[in-house]
C-alpha positions as CSV (number, residue, x, y, z in Angstrom):
1,M,-141.7,33.0,-37.7
2,Y,-141.7,29.3,-37.4
3,G,-138.1,29.3,-38.8
4,S,-137.1,31.6,-35.9
5,V,-138.6,29.3,-33.3
6,R,-136.9,26.2,-34.9
7,A,-133.6,28.1,-35.0
8,C,-133.9,28.9,-31.3
9,F,-134.4,25.3,-30.4
10,V,-131.6,24.2,-32.5
11,T,-129.4,26.8,-30.9
12,V,-130.4,25.6,-27.4
13,S,-129.5,22.0,-28.4
14,I,-126.1,23.1,-29.9
15,V,-125.2,25.3,-26.9
16,T,-126.2,22.5,-24.4
17,V,-124.1,19.9,-26.3
18,R,-121.0,22.2,-26.7
19,Y,-121.2,23.1,-23.0
20,A,-121.4,19.5,-22.0
21,R,-118.4,18.6,-24.2
22,A,-116.3,21.6,-23.0
23,S,-117.0,20.8,-19.4
24,G,-116.1,17.1,-19.7
25,G,-119.7,16.0,-19.6
26,N,-120.7,17.7,-16.4
27,T,-121.7,21.2,-15.4
28,G,-118.4,22.0,-13.6
29,H,-120.0,21.4,-10.2
30,R,-118.2,18.6,-8.3
31,S,-120.7,17.8,-5.6
32,G,-122.1,14.8,-7.5
33,D,-125.6,15.7,-6.4
34,I,-127.8,14.7,-9.4
35,W,-130.7,16.9,-8.2
36,E,-128.4,19.9,-8.0
37,D,-126.9,19.2,-11.4
38,Q,-130.3,18.9,-13.0
39,A,-131.5,22.1,-11.4
40,M,-128.5,24.0,-12.8
41,T,-129.1,22.5,-16.3
42,M,-132.8,23.4,-16.1
43,T,-131.8,27.0,-15.0
44,R,-129.4,27.3,-17.9
45,N,-132.0,25.9,-20.4
46,R,-134.6,28.3,-19.1
47,S,-132.2,31.2,-19.6
48,V,-131.5,30.1,-23.2
49,L,-135.2,29.6,-23.8
50,S,-136.0,33.1,-22.5
51,Y,-133.4,34.6,-24.9
52,C,-135.1,32.6,-27.7
53,A,-138.5,33.9,-26.6
54,V,-137.3,37.4,-26.8
55,A,-135.8,36.8,-30.2
56,V,-139.1,35.3,-31.5
57,A,-141.1,38.3,-30.1
58,A,-138.7,40.7,-31.7
59,A,-139.0,38.8,-35.0
60,V,-142.8,38.9,-34.8
61,L,-142.8,42.7,-34.0
62,S,-140.4,43.3,-36.8
63,A,-142.6,41.4,-39.3
64,I,-145.7,43.3,-38.1
65,G,-143.8,46.6,-38.5
66,T,-142.6,45.7,-42.0
67,W,-146.1,44.6,-43.0
68,S,-147.6,47.8,-41.7
69,A,-145.1,50.0,-43.4
70,T,-145.6,48.2,-46.7
71,N,-149.4,48.7,-46.4
72,F,-148.9,52.4,-45.6
73,V,-146.6,52.9,-48.6
74,A,-149.1,51.0,-50.8
75,V,-152.0,53.2,-49.7
76,S,-149.9,56.4,-50.3
77,A,-148.8,55.2,-53.7
78,A,-152.4,54.6,-54.7
79,Q,-153.2,58.3,-54.6
80,P,-152.8,60.1,-57.9
81,A,-149.6,62.0,-58.3
82,A,-150.0,65.7,-57.8
83,A,-148.9,68.0,-60.6
84,G,-147.6,71.6,-60.4
85,A,-145.2,73.6,-58.2
86,G,-146.0,73.4,-54.5
87,Q,-148.7,70.8,-55.1
88,I,-148.8,68.2,-52.3
89,L,-151.8,66.1,-53.0
90,V,-154.8,65.7,-55.4
91,Q,-157.2,63.1,-54.1
92,P,-160.6,62.3,-55.7
93,L,-163.4,61.9,-53.1
94,A,-165.2,58.7,-54.1
95,D,-168.2,59.5,-51.7
96,L,-168.6,63.0,-53.2
97,P,-168.8,62.5,-57.0
98,G,-167.1,65.3,-58.9
99,R,-165.2,66.5,-55.9
100,E,-161.5,66.2,-54.9
101,V,-159.1,67.4,-52.2
102,R,-156.2,69.6,-53.4
103,M,-153.4,70.4,-51.0
104,S,-150.5,72.8,-51.9
105,L,-147.9,74.8,-50.1
106,L,-147.5,78.5,-51.2
107,D,-144.1,79.9,-50.7
108,R,-144.2,83.7,-51.0
109,E,-141.1,85.9,-51.2
110,P,-141.1,89.2,-49.1
111,G,-143.5,91.7,-50.7
112,A,-144.9,89.2,-53.2
113,S,-148.6,89.3,-54.1
114,S,-151.0,87.9,-56.6
115,A,-153.6,89.6,-58.8
116,R,-157.3,89.5,-58.0
117,H,-158.6,85.9,-58.5
118,R,-161.1,83.3,-57.4
119,H,-161.2,79.6,-56.8
120,P,-164.3,78.6,-58.9
121,G,-166.5,76.1,-57.0
122,H,-163.9,75.3,-54.4
123,H,-164.1,75.6,-50.6
124,T,-160.6,76.9,-49.8
125,F,-158.9,76.7,-46.4
126,G,-155.5,78.2,-45.6
127,Y,-153.1,77.8,-42.7
128,V,-150.1,80.2,-42.3
129,V,-147.1,77.9,-41.6
130,E,-144.4,80.6,-41.5
131,G,-144.3,84.4,-41.7
132,T,-147.2,86.7,-42.3
133,Y,-150.0,86.8,-45.0
134,E,-152.3,89.6,-45.8
135,F,-155.7,88.2,-46.8
136,G,-158.9,89.8,-48.1
137,I,-162.0,88.6,-50.0
138,N,-164.9,90.4,-51.8
139,G,-163.4,93.9,-51.3
140,Q,-163.7,93.6,-47.5
141,P,-160.8,95.1,-45.4
142,S,-157.8,92.8,-45.4
143,V,-156.4,91.2,-42.4
144,V,-152.8,90.3,-41.6
145,L,-152.5,86.7,-40.5
146,K,-149.4,85.3,-38.7
147,A,-148.0,81.8,-38.3
148,G,-150.6,79.6,-36.7
149,D,-153.6,81.5,-38.1
150,A,-156.1,80.0,-40.5
151,F,-158.6,81.4,-43.0
152,Y,-161.6,80.2,-45.2
153,E,-162.7,81.3,-48.7
154,P,-166.2,80.3,-49.9
155,P,-166.6,79.0,-53.5
156,T,-168.0,82.3,-54.8
157,A,-165.5,84.6,-53.2
158,I,-163.1,86.9,-55.1
159,H,-159.7,87.0,-53.5
160,T,-159.0,90.8,-53.6
161,M,-155.9,90.7,-51.4
162,S,-153.3,88.0,-51.3
163,R,-149.7,89.1,-50.4
164,N,-146.8,88.7,-48.1
165,P,-146.6,92.1,-46.3
166,S,-143.1,91.4,-44.9
167,T,-140.1,93.1,-46.4
168,D,-137.6,90.5,-45.1
169,R,-139.3,87.2,-44.4
170,R,-140.8,84.6,-46.6
171,A,-144.4,83.4,-46.0
172,K,-145.5,79.8,-46.3
173,I,-149.2,79.0,-46.5
174,L,-150.7,75.5,-46.6
175,V,-153.8,75.6,-48.8
176,F,-156.5,72.9,-48.6
177,M,-159.3,72.9,-51.2
178,V,-162.4,70.8,-51.5
179,A,-162.5,71.3,-55.2
180,D,-164.8,70.8,-58.2
181,Q,-162.8,68.4,-60.3
182,K,-163.8,70.1,-63.6
183,N,-162.5,73.6,-62.6
184,P,-159.0,74.9,-62.3
185,S,-157.7,75.8,-58.9
186,T,-157.4,79.5,-59.7
187,V,-159.0,81.9,-62.2
188,A,-157.8,85.5,-62.7
189,E,-160.5,88.2,-62.3
């Protein structure tokens, strides 16, 4: 930042000297009034200084933005890499020993379904991003959810219905689990 400020003052000096040389040592005004010449020089210098102030402010904002982006990327990179198809994030929860967050995006083709299963020890939340999703747990009647709908599965639930009921549109479901670290995400029943 200090380099930018110094560069602005050097630029002001060079511009002033070049202008004075190009105009034959005066401002181009022929009145000879010293006060008027000094006022014009001060106005020009203020103009150049205001441009320098804007440049310094832009440099400071740029430095802050770069620093913030670097910290954001560093925090993101610190999270463990997620494994598996559709997996978005696996993040251990330090304040809940033995627990982690698992996020994934399910992409179901038209008519696709999964066999009965459960998510052992996991609180499972879902959000339908696109299409429709037929959902049922513990043998209860299933419901058809549309884009924008959400659902919850308790840790002991058996997922008895999980399918895309559409014949021509894909379904995308964002799944968020507060998971038991020692258990797999899904176990067939």
